[in-house]
VMD Tcl script that draws the C-alpha trace (Angstrom):
set ca {
  {0.05 -0.12 0.00}
  {1.18 3.21 -1.20}
  {0.81 6.70 1.02}
  {-2.01 7.80 -1.22}
  {-3.91 5.02 -0.64}
  {-4.31 5.71 2.80}
  {-7.30 7.59 3.38}
  {-9.07 6.18 6.47}
  {-7.50 5.97 10.03}
  {-8.42 3.61 12.49}
  {-6.97 3.76 16.00}
  {-7.90 1.30 18.75}
  {-7.93 2.43 22.27}
  {-9.30 6.04 23.35}
  {-6.88 6.76 26.15}
  {-4.28 9.44 26.07}
  {-2.16 7.96 23.55}
  {-5.24 6.95 21.22}
  {-6.92 10.11 21.86}
  {-3.66 11.92 20.47}
  {-3.05 10.24 17.77}
  {-6.34 10.25 16.51}
  {-6.03 14.13 16.89}
  {-2.88 14.21 14.71}
  {-4.31 12.54 12.00}
  {-7.65 14.52 12.22}
  {-5.66 17.62 12.34}
  {-3.52 15.86 8.82}
  {-6.84 15.93 7.26}
  {-7.72 12.21 7.18}
  {-10.51 10.63 8.45}
  {-10.43 9.03 11.49}
  {-12.20 6.12 13.81}
  {-11.42 6.05 17.42}
  {-12.38 2.90 18.51}
  {-12.71 1.79 22.65}
  {-15.01 -0.87 24.52}
  {-15.99 1.92 26.84}
  {-18.22 5.10 26.00}
  {-17.07 6.83 28.96}
  {-13.30 6.37 27.76}
  {-14.70 7.44 23.94}
  {-16.44 10.65 26.04}
  {-13.24 11.51 27.60}
  {-11.79 11.32 24.40}
  {-13.72 13.42 22.80}
  {-13.54 16.07 25.24}
  {-9.63 15.79 25.79}
  {-9.19 16.34 21.84}
  {-11.59 19.30 21.77}
  {-9.68 21.03 24.83}
  {-6.29 20.32 22.96}
  {-7.62 22.23 19.68}
  {-9.23 25.18 21.65}
  {-5.86 25.30 23.28}
  {-4.51 25.71 20.24}
  {-6.95 27.80 19.08}
  {-6.08 30.31 21.84}
  {-2.22 29.95 21.14}
  {-3.07 31.09 17.35}
  {-1.40 27.76 16.48}
  {-4.87 26.77 14.30}
  {-7.77 28.64 13.44}
  {-11.34 28.27 14.56}
  {-12.21 26.61 11.28}
  {-9.50 24.11 11.87}
  {-10.60 23.06 14.82}
  {-13.87 22.38 14.11}
  {-12.75 20.68 10.44}
  {-10.18 18.64 12.36}
  {-13.43 17.26 14.99}
  {-15.69 16.73 12.03}
  {-12.83 14.43 10.87}
  {-13.14 11.72 13.72}
  {-16.10 8.93 14.18}
  {-15.88 7.66 18.12}
  {-17.03 3.83 18.02}
  {-17.56 1.39 20.76}
  {-17.95 -1.68 17.66}
  {-15.09 -3.45 16.75}
  {-16.31 -4.58 13.49}
  {-16.66 -1.06 12.50}
  {-13.55 -0.60 12.76}
  {-12.14 -0.75 8.71}
  {-9.43 1.78 7.75}
  {-6.64 1.47 5.34}
  {-4.33 1.53 8.57}
  {-5.07 0.47 11.94}
  {-2.93 1.83 15.12}
  {-3.14 0.05 18.30}
  {-2.57 1.85 21.67}
  {-4.05 -0.60 24.00}
  {-2.82 -2.20 27.50}
  {0.63 -3.24 26.96}
  {-0.05 -6.49 27.14}
  {1.31 -9.03 24.27}
  {-1.88 -11.54 24.36}
  {-4.07 -8.96 24.32}
  {-3.07 -7.01 21.71}
  {-2.49 -10.42 19.67}
  {-5.87 -11.11 20.03}
  {-7.05 -7.46 18.95}
  {-4.94 -8.21 15.51}
  {-6.63 -11.19 14.71}
  {-10.17 -9.43 14.91}
  {-9.05 -6.69 12.81}
  {-7.52 -8.56 10.12}
  {-10.92 -10.61 9.84}
  {-12.94 -7.69 9.18}
  {-10.24 -5.30 7.30}
  {-8.97 -5.40 4.04}
  {-6.35 -7.53 2.56}
  {-4.16 -4.86 1.99}
  {-4.56 -2.73 5.82}
  {-2.01 -1.84 7.18}
  {-1.17 -2.62 10.79}
  {0.75 -0.90 13.57}
  {1.55 -0.90 16.75}
  {2.05 1.52 19.59}
  {3.66 -0.45 21.95}
  {6.35 1.01 23.87}
  {8.75 -1.89 24.31}
  {6.89 -5.10 23.60}
  {8.18 -7.21 20.43}
  {6.59 -6.01 17.18}
  {7.52 -9.36 15.80}
  {5.64 -11.13 18.28}
  {2.65 -9.65 17.97}
  {2.95 -9.63 14.25}
  {2.26 -13.08 14.17}
  {-1.37 -12.60 14.80}
  {-1.99 -11.51 11.16}
  {-1.63 -12.91 7.79}
  {0.92 -11.31 5.20}
  {2.93 -10.12 8.45}
  {4.58 -7.96 5.61}
  {2.34 -5.01 6.02}
  {2.64 -5.47 10.59}
  {4.70 -2.54 11.59}
  {5.70 -0.55 14.97}
  {4.74 2.97 15.24}
  {5.44 4.26 18.63}
  {4.07 7.96 19.21}
  {5.46 10.01 22.09}
  {2.94 11.85 24.71}
  {1.39 14.10 24.53}
  {1.05 12.62 20.61}
  {-0.40 16.07 19.40}
  {2.70 17.84 20.74}
  {5.91 15.78 20.97}
  {7.50 15.44 17.16}
  {9.27 12.24 17.15}
  {7.68 8.69 15.87}
  {9.79 5.50 16.63}
  {9.09 3.20 13.26}
  {10.17 -0.17 14.30}
  {10.69 -2.85 11.67}
  {9.70 -6.48 12.53}
  {11.65 -9.29 11.14}
  {9.04 -10.01 8.37}
  {7.91 -6.27 7.92}
  {8.65 -5.22 4.22}
  {10.65 -2.27 3.04}
  {7.49 -0.88 1.30}
  {5.70 -0.95 4.87}
  {8.38 1.25 6.23}
  {8.63 3.49 3.45}
  {5.26 4.17 3.41}
  {4.97 5.23 7.25}
  {8.09 7.89 6.47}
  {6.09 9.46 4.14}
  {2.98 8.80 6.39}
  {4.87 10.65 9.19}
  {6.53 13.57 6.99}
  {2.52 14.22 6.41}
  {1.52 14.89 9.64}
  {4.68 16.87 10.36}
  {6.47 14.08 12.54}
  {10.19 13.26 12.47}
  {10.82 9.64 12.04}
  {13.42 7.16 13.30}
  {13.57 3.62 11.80}
  {15.01 0.99 14.05}
  {14.91 -2.53 14.58}
  {12.80 -4.82 16.79}
  {15.04 -4.83 20.04}
  {13.36 -4.24 23.36}
  {12.62 -0.84 24.13}
  {13.28 0.25 20.84}
  {15.67 3.25 20.64}
  {13.71 5.63 23.15}
  {12.55 3.89 26.01}
  {15.92 1.85 26.04}
  {17.80 5.04 26.75}
  {15.35 6.47 28.99}
  {15.06 3.61 31.35}
  {18.30 5.10 33.12}
  {16.63 8.14 33.07}
  {13.79 7.05 35.49}
  {15.55 3.86 37.40}
  {18.50 6.22 38.10}
  {16.32 9.12 39.65}
  {14.21 6.30 41.79}
  {17.51 4.46 43.05}
  {18.34 8.08 44.24}
  {15.02 8.39 45.86}
  {15.21 4.93 47.74}
  {18.81 5.85 48.78}
  {17.29 8.78 50.57}
  {20.03 10.57 48.52}
  {17.49 13.36 47.64}
  {13.71 14.15 47.77}
  {12.15 13.68 44.31}
  {11.08 17.63 44.41}
  {15.07 18.21 44.22}
  {16.16 15.41 41.67}
  {12.92 16.96 39.16}
  {14.78 20.37 40.06}
  {18.05 19.75 39.29}
  {17.70 17.82 35.76}
  {15.22 20.38 34.88}
  {18.33 23.30 35.83}
  {20.12 21.00 33.48}
  {18.18 21.62 30.22}
  {15.29 18.37 30.53}
  {12.01 20.14 29.85}
  {10.28 17.94 32.61}
  {11.93 15.93 35.82}
  {11.44 12.63 35.54}
  {9.19 12.14 38.56}
  {6.37 15.03 36.77}
  {7.06 12.85 33.56}
  {6.54 9.42 35.04}
  {3.19 11.30 36.30}
  {2.19 12.44 33.05}
  {3.12 9.40 31.27}
  {1.27 7.20 34.19}
  {2.91 5.38 36.75}
  {1.25 1.97 35.49}
  {2.28 2.64 31.97}
  {6.04 3.27 32.89}
  {6.24 0.39 35.32}
  {4.97 -1.82 32.95}
  {7.51 -0.53 30.32}
  {10.68 -0.72 32.50}
  {9.31 -4.37 33.97}
  {8.84 -5.50 30.16}
  {12.75 -4.27 29.57}
  {13.97 -5.90 33.01}
  {12.63 -9.04 31.69}
  {13.14 -9.16 27.78}
  {17.21 -7.93 29.22}
  {17.53 -11.24 31.74}
  {17.01 -8.80 34.68}
  {19.78 -7.12 33.93}
  {20.48 -4.58 37.52}
  {20.07 -0.93 35.85}
  {16.54 -1.73 34.52}
  {15.08 -3.10 37.73}
  {11.60 -1.94 38.38}
  {11.26 0.55 41.60}
  {9.39 -1.06 44.50}
  {8.44 3.07 45.06}
  {6.71 3.19 41.89}
  {5.14 -0.06 42.10}
  {3.38 0.80 45.30}
  {2.23 3.57 43.55}
  {0.37 1.50 40.98}
  {-0.69 -1.19 43.40}
  {-2.64 2.00 45.29}
  {-3.56 3.11 42.32}
  {-1.88 6.75 42.38}
  {-1.14 6.64 38.65}
  {-0.10 10.57 38.46}
  {-1.99 12.87 36.72}
  {-4.88 10.90 35.27}
  {-5.87 9.86 38.69}
  {-5.38 12.97 40.71}
  {-2.27 11.67 42.41}
  {0.98 10.00 42.01}
  {4.23 11.08 43.21}
  {2.81 14.06 43.56}
  {-0.52 15.63 44.38}
  {-2.99 17.08 41.43}
  {-6.25 17.20 43.35}
}
mol new
graphics top color blue
foreach p $ca { graphics top sphere $p radius 0.5 }
foreach p [lrange $ca 0 end-1] q [lrange $ca 1 end] { graphics top cylinder $p $q radius 0.2 }
display resetview
């Protein structure tokens, strides 16, 4: 499939990432179908996208007309059978078996030429691709949070991903104003593999009582980082961040530098996931 063949984008999962991805494509002129099993989650996603676009209008980045046009291009659905598109991007829970099941169902209802992509942060693209026939059309397409603001997208080439699929995704990223980086199917890809040390070392310093989290955040922000590690983990979601660290830890056979933090684990167990729950390392209530 070539770039000119891609007219309709399907996004599975209407959480923060899925909503952001849907917004990006809608602003770039694509018709978008955003799917989630939960009507409540879909309603929240619709409000989030509207708020993001309204903020862009306030900052004179887009016009009121462009905002309305983008919103009109997005359909919100809770029926998976209606999710038919030229490109389908998955942004659901980081569990391999759940993703495999989803893609098997999507492959059964979509065209044989439909390109399937996973927004996974760390799971094997090759492993997920096994759930569909003709895995040459399966690729990793990893956006970063918040998707409507972050310019980088990792394109992950699995063992059987065709060069044609990779080229089409590179052209697509350019069309939606993103900078694409192509990488092989390695645990954590590029960014999350590098970023683990940003998180795990900061958490280790906190566990060792060497410094308070506020001071660690302040020090790293003073060194040029836009957001300190604890603020960033709260923004991403401690559940997501912890899951990615755990995945890399196991993928690299329990290498000590990737060991998940007990402190972050306690946040996840207690439901203190960050901004989305009102409390994480910091209190947002």
